[in-house]
C-alpha positions in Angstrom: 88.0 150.4 127.2 88.3 153.8 125.5 85.5 152.8 123.2 83.1 152.5 126.1 84.3 155.7 127.7 83.5 157.5 124.5 80.0 155.9 124.5 79.5 157.1 128.0 80.5 160.6 127.1 78.1 160.5 124.2 75.2 160.4 126.7 76.2 163.9 127.8 75.1 165.2 124.4 71.7 163.5 124.5 68.6 165.6 124.0 65.1 165.5 125.5 62.4 167.1 123.3 59.8 169.0 125.2 56.6 170.3 123.7 56.2 174.1 123.6 53.1 175.3 125.5 51.5 177.2 122.6 52.1 177.5 118.8 54.8 180.0 118.0 53.5 183.0 116.1 55.1 183.2 112.7 56.7 186.6 112.1 55.0 189.3 110.2 56.7 189.6 106.8 54.5 192.1 104.9 53.3 193.8 102.9 50.4 194.4 105.3 47.2 195.2 103.4 43.4 195.6 104.2 40.8 193.6 102.2 37.1 193.0 103.0 37.4 194.1 106.6 40.5 192.0 107.3 44.2 192.8 107.9 46.3 190.6 105.6 50.0 189.7 105.6 51.0 188.6 102.1 47.4 188.0 101.4 46.7 185.8 104.4 44.5 187.0 107.3 46.6 188.0 110.4 46.0 189.4 113.8 48.5 191.6 115.6 49.2 190.7 119.2 51.6 193.2 120.8 52.7 195.4 123.6 53.1 199.1 124.0 56.7 200.2 124.8 57.5 203.6 126.1 60.7 205.6 125.5 61.6 205.0 129.1 61.5 201.2 128.5 64.1 201.3 125.7 67.3 201.4 127.5 68.2 198.1 125.8 66.0 198.0 122.7 67.4 194.8 121.2 66.9 192.8 124.4 63.5 194.3 125.1 62.1 193.5 121.6 63.8 190.1 121.7 62.0 189.3 124.9 58.6 190.4 123.5 59.1 188.3 120.3 60.9 185.2 121.6 59.8 184.8 125.2 56.3 186.5 125.1 55.4 185.1 121.7 54.2 188.5 120.3 54.3 189.7 116.7 53.9 193.4 117.1 55.0 196.4 119.1 53.6 200.0 119.4 56.2 202.7 119.7 55.8 206.5 120.0 57.4 208.3 117.0 59.6 210.0 119.6 61.4 206.7 120.1 63.4 207.4 117.0 64.4 205.5 113.9 67.0 203.3 115.7 64.3 201.9 118.0 61.9 201.2 115.1 64.7 199.4 113.3 65.6 197.3 116.4 62.0 196.2 116.6 61.9 195.3 112.9 65.2 193.4 113.3 63.4 191.3 116.0 60.8 190.3 113.4 58.1 192.4 115.0 55.5 194.5 113.1 55.7 198.1 114.3 52.8 200.5 115.0 54.3 203.9 115.0 52.1 206.2 117.1 51.9 210.0 116.8 53.9 210.1 113.6 54.2 213.2 111.4 55.3 213.9 107.9 58.9 213.0 108.5 57.9 209.5 109.8 55.3 209.1 107.1 58.0 209.6 104.4 60.6 207.4 106.2 58.4 204.5 107.2 55.2 204.8 105.1 56.6 202.4 102.5 58.0 199.8 104.9 56.0 196.5 104.6 55.9 196.0 108.4 55.3 199.5 109.7 51.8 200.8 110.3 51.4 204.5 110.8 49.0 205.5 113.6 47.5 209.0 113.3 45.0 211.1 115.3 41.5 212.0 113.9 42.6 215.6 113.1 45.1 214.3 110.5 44.0 214.3 106.9 44.5 210.9 105.4 45.1 212.5 102.0 48.2 214.3 103.5 49.5 211.0 104.6 49.1 209.4 101.2 50.6 212.5 99.5 53.8 211.9 101.6 54.2 208.5 99.9 52.8 206.3 102.6 51.3 203.3 100.8 50.4 200.8 103.5 47.4 200.7 105.9 47.1 203.6 108.3 45.6 203.3 111.8 43.3 206.1 112.6 42.1 206.6 116.2 38.7 208.3 116.1 35.7 208.4 113.7 36.1 206.3 110.7 36.8 207.6 107.2 36.1 206.5 103.7 39.4 204.9 102.9 39.8 201.2 102.1 43.3 201.0 103.7 42.4 202.4 107.1 42.4 200.3 110.3 40.1 201.5 113.1 42.1 202.2 116.2 40.4 202.2 119.6 41.5 202.5 123.3 39.7 199.9 125.4 39.6 198.9 129.0 38.5 195.5 130.4 34.8 195.3 131.1 31.6 193.5 130.4 30.9 195.6 127.2 34.5 195.8 126.0 33.7 195.6 122.3 30.3 197.2 122.4 31.5 200.6 121.0 33.1 198.8 118.1 30.1 196.8 116.9 29.5 199.0 113.8 33.1 198.5 112.7 33.5 194.7 113.4 33.6 192.8 110.1 33.6 196.0 108.1 37.1 197.3 108.8 40.0 195.8 110.7 40.0 196.9 114.3 43.1 197.3 116.5 42.9 198.0 120.3 45.9 200.3 120.4 45.9 200.6 124.2 44.2 197.8 125.9 44.1 196.8 129.5 45.8 198.4 132.5 49.5 198.6 133.2 49.3 198.2 137.0 47.2 196.3 139.6 45.8 192.8 139.7 43.6 191.4 136.9 41.2 188.5 136.9 39.4 186.2 134.5 37.7 189.1 132.7 41.1 189.8 131.1 41.2 186.4 129.6 37.7 186.7 128.5 38.6 190.0 126.8 41.4 188.2 124.9 39.1 185.4 123.9 36.6 188.0 122.6 39.4 189.7 120.6 40.3 186.3 119.0 36.7 185.4 118.3 35.9 188.8 116.7 39.2 189.1 114.8 40.4 192.1 116.7 44.1 192.9 116.9 45.4 194.2 120.2 48.3 196.0 121.7 48.4 195.6 125.5 49.1 198.6 127.7 52.6 199.6 128.5 54.3 197.8 131.4 57.4 199.2 133.2 59.3 196.0 133.4 59.7 193.3 130.7 61.1 190.7 133.1 58.4 188.1 133.7 57.4 188.2 137.4 58.3 185.5 139.8 55.9 183.0 141.3 56.0 184.8 144.6 53.6 187.5 143.4 50.2 187.2 145.1 48.1 188.1 142.0 48.4 188.2 138.2 49.0 191.4 136.4 48.6 192.3 132.8 52.0 191.1 131.7 51.4 187.7 133.3 48.0 187.5 131.6 49.4 188.3 128.2 52.2 185.7 128.3 49.8 183.2 129.8 47.6 183.7 126.8 50.4 183.7 124.1 52.5 180.9 125.5 50.4 178.9 127.9 53.0 179.6 130.6 52.7 182.5 132.9 56.4 183.0 132.8 56.8 182.8 129.0 58.9 180.7 126.6 62.4 180.5 127.8 61.7 181.3 131.4 64.5 179.9 133.5 63.7 177.8 136.6 65.9 176.3 139.2 63.9 173.0 139.1 64.8 172.7 135.4 68.6 172.3 136.1 69.8 168.8 136.5 72.9 166.5 136.4 73.6 165.7 132.7 73.7 162.0 133.6 70.1 162.2 134.7 68.1 162.5 137.8 65.8 165.1 139.3 66.6 168.8 139.7 70.0 169.3 141.4 72.2 172.0 142.8 75.2 173.2 140.8 78.5 171.4 141.4 82.0 172.7 140.5 83.2 171.1 137.3 80.1 169.0 136.8 78.3 168.3 133.5 74.8 169.8 133.9 71.7 170.1 131.7 69.5 173.2 131.6 66.0 172.5 130.2 64.5 175.6 128.5 62.0 176.5 125.8 63.1 178.6 122.9 66.3 179.8 124.4 68.6 177.8 122.2 68.9 177.5 118.4 66.2 175.7 116.4 68.7 173.2 115.1 70.8 171.3 117.6 74.5 172.1 117.8 77.3 170.0 119.3 80.4 171.8 120.5 83.9 171.1 119.3 87.1 172.0 121.0 88.5 175.3 119.8 92.1 176.1 118.7 92.8 176.7 122.4 91.8 173.1 123.2 88.8 174.3 125.2 85.0 174.1 124.8 83.3 177.3 123.4 81.6 179.7 125.8 79.1 180.6 123.1 77.5 178.1 120.7 75.0 179.1 118.0 74.3 182.4 119.7 73.7 180.7 123.1 75.5 181.6 126.3 74.9 180.5 129.9 76.2 182.9 132.6 77.2 182.1 136.1 77.5 185.4 138.0 78.1 187.0 134.6 80.8 184.6 133.5 79.9 182.3 130.5 80.2 178.6 131.1 81.7 176.0 128.6 79.0 174.5 126.4 78.8 171.0 125.0 75.4 171.0 123.3 72.5 173.4 122.6 69.1 173.3 121.1 65.8 175.1 121.6 64.9 173.0 124.7 68.1 171.8 126.3 71.6 173.2 127.0 74.4 170.9 128.3 77.4 172.6 129.9 80.2 172.3 132.4 79.8 174.3 135.5 83.0 176.3 136.3 85.4 174.9 138.8 85.5 178.4 140.4 82.0 177.9 141.9 82.1 177.8 145.7 80.0 175.2 147.6 77.7 176.7 150.1 77.1 179.9 148.2 74.4 181.0 145.7 75.2 181.9 142.1 73.1 183.9 139.6 72.3 182.0 136.4 71.1 183.6 133.2 70.8 182.3 129.6 71.2 184.4 126.5 69.8 183.0 123.2 70.7 185.2 120.2 71.1 188.2 122.5 67.6 187.6 124.1 68.1 187.2 127.9 66.3 184.9 130.2 65.3 185.9 133.6 68.0 185.6 136.3 67.7 183.0 139.0 69.7 182.2 142.2 70.9 178.6 142.4 72.7 176.9 145.3 76.2 175.4 144.8 76.9 172.0 146.5 80.1 170.1 147.1 78.7 167.2 145.1 75.6 165.8 143.5 76.6 162.6 141.8 74.7 160.7 139.1 75.9 157.7 137.0 75.5 157.7 133.2 72.9 155.2 132.0 71.0 153.9 129.0 67.8 155.9 129.5 65.7 153.3 127.7 66.7 150.5 130.1 68.0 152.3 133.2 71.1 150.2 133.0 74.3 151.9 134.0 77.0 152.5 131.4 79.7 150.2 132.7 82.8 148.2 131.5 83.5 144.7 132.8 87.0 143.6 133.9 87.5 141.8 130.6 86.7 145.0 128.6 83.2 144.0 127.5 80.2 146.3 127.9 78.1 145.3 130.9 74.8 143.9 129.8 72.4 141.0 130.5 74.4 139.0 128.0 77.7 140.0 129.6 77.2 140.4 133.4 79.9 141.2 135.8 81.4 138.4 137.9 81.5 138.5 141.7 84.7 140.0 143.0 85.6 141.4 139.6 86.4 145.1 138.9 83.9 147.2 136.8 84.3 150.7 135.5 81.4 153.1 136.1 81.1 156.7 134.7 79.3 159.7 136.1 79.5 163.3 136.9 78.9 165.6 139.9 81.7 164.4 142.1 82.9 167.9 142.9 86.4 169.3 142.9 89.5 167.3 142.0 93.1 167.5 143.2 95.5 169.8 141.3 94.8 172.8 139.1 91.9 172.4 136.7 90.5 174.7 134.0 86.9 174.8 133.1 86.1 173.6 129.5 89.5 171.9 129.1 89.8 168.1 128.9 91.5 166.3 131.8 95.3 165.7 131.3 97.0 162.3 131.0 97.2 161.8 134.8 93.8 161.1 136.2 92.8 164.1 138.5 91.6 162.4 141.7 88.3 163.5 143.3 88.8 165.2 146.6 85.7 163.9 148.3 85.4 160.2 149.1 83.2 158.0 147.1 81.1 155.0 148.2 79.3 152.5 145.9 76.6 150.0 146.8 75.5 147.2 144.4 72.4 145.3 145.3 72.5 146.9 148.7 76.0 145.6 149.5 79.1 147.9 149.7 81.6 147.6 146.8 85.2 148.6 147.1 86.0 151.9 145.3 89.6 151.5 144.0 89.7 154.8 142.2 87.5 157.9 141.7 88.7 160.7 139.4 88.3 162.4 136.0 88.9 160.6 132.7 91.9 161.9 130.7 90.9 163.5 127.5 87.3 164.1 128.7 85.6 167.1 130.3 83.8 166.7 133.6 83.5 162.9 133.3 84.3 160.9 136.5 85.5 157.3 136.3 84.9 154.8 139.2 86.9 151.6 139.4 84.8 149.4 141.7 85.5 145.9 142.9 82.2 143.9 143.4 81.5 142.0 146.6 82.6 138.3 146.6 79.7 135.9 146.7 78.5 132.7 145.1 77.7 133.1 141.4 74.0 133.0 140.5 71.9 133.6 137.4 72.4 137.1 135.9 70.3 139.8 137.4 70.1 143.6 137.3 70.9 145.0 140.7 70.5 148.6 141.8 73.7 150.8 142.0 73.9 153.8 144.3 76.9 156.2 144.2 77.6 158.4 147.2 80.0 161.3 147.3 80.5 162.8 150.7 77.0 163.0 152.1 75.1 163.1 148.8 73.9 160.0 147.0 72.8 159.5 143.4 69.0 159.7 143.0 68.4 158.4 139.5 67.7 154.7 139.8 70.2 152.6 137.7 71.1 148.9 137.6 74.2 146.8 136.9 74.1 143.2 135.5 75.8 140.9 137.9 76.1 137.1 138.4 
């Protein structure tokens, strides 16, 4: 019997691979150089796609730059020299190229040799003075062009029909970077997308205008602003990679989006919020699941939840027993210190689902003789079968989140009902499985009836007033 219980628990750690909306930009490695009118990274042509960040926007530099790199899919950031060396280093640590605007001799000497830092100077600055300071890499000069093979032409542009017209003489002759493009406030329309398309077609790098808030806006906004336009372009999703949605949280046994349930095993489907390589949790020396796994955490009202499995697209966890049904809880994911947005999610008393073989939709069940239920081993009428699920809600006695159930089965507080083939079955027991976390076992006696050829009949599990919604079947005679 334990063998099949273990098999059921293994489904908790299953993974669903989702396709990312857009290719993830590789990081800029450097050295950056200019050749034949193109900006090169290690000799390969590259375009910078970035965002202006003001000093006021750097209260949490690591999180800000992580959002721009991981969730907005950008590869560059433009900072004022006044932001300081710590801010520049934080951006570099986030694998971003840095355009350092308004820099002077101290910054030229400090950053001029860094392979991913580009110095931006005004037209009244002598390029020779920059080179004399030891700066070796390309310099961005805003204003009239100069005769220097390692200069990038910087321009400030606004969206319009003739966006690139002033730059025609430079296109193809020198690399062009729109250092302040677009507008930071107000609604934008399709002309903004056309501007981005023209940038791509003409090989123009761009740094979008500063925005005051790096949290992707919610769907309730009536119009798109620049930040939405940028992340729509770079990710294909107006909310960006890793944007957390309530409709992407479900019972780990399957089924559609579901509310949170105390002690349940849940799956959170994300993009780029977990590690690139999947990781399965192990119990720690304290006998509990970890609250952080490969740099990934999921917070419920600021408290990290026990984790079972993480990858870039899916996180499996146990919701804390402390959640209160009928209330709302704030959920946020951190992936390598990069935060998702925060969402409010309802908590319900129960939201049950049965574990299944997703290829066949057959429920994971053990027959009375200890065999695995299947078409070759159907359950007999009147016999007892064991079903496994999660989402039954709270249990009797003290329980600790992330800790396996003890040797005495903790009994579910809410009553369970099971129907097989539309007929009520007798629920003999409903409670957690000793040695497992968040796994509910149901001992069910099937209705008495005349045996017939084996057939797969639908099973519905109801806890309180909520029924399972994922269609599953049981083989019966």
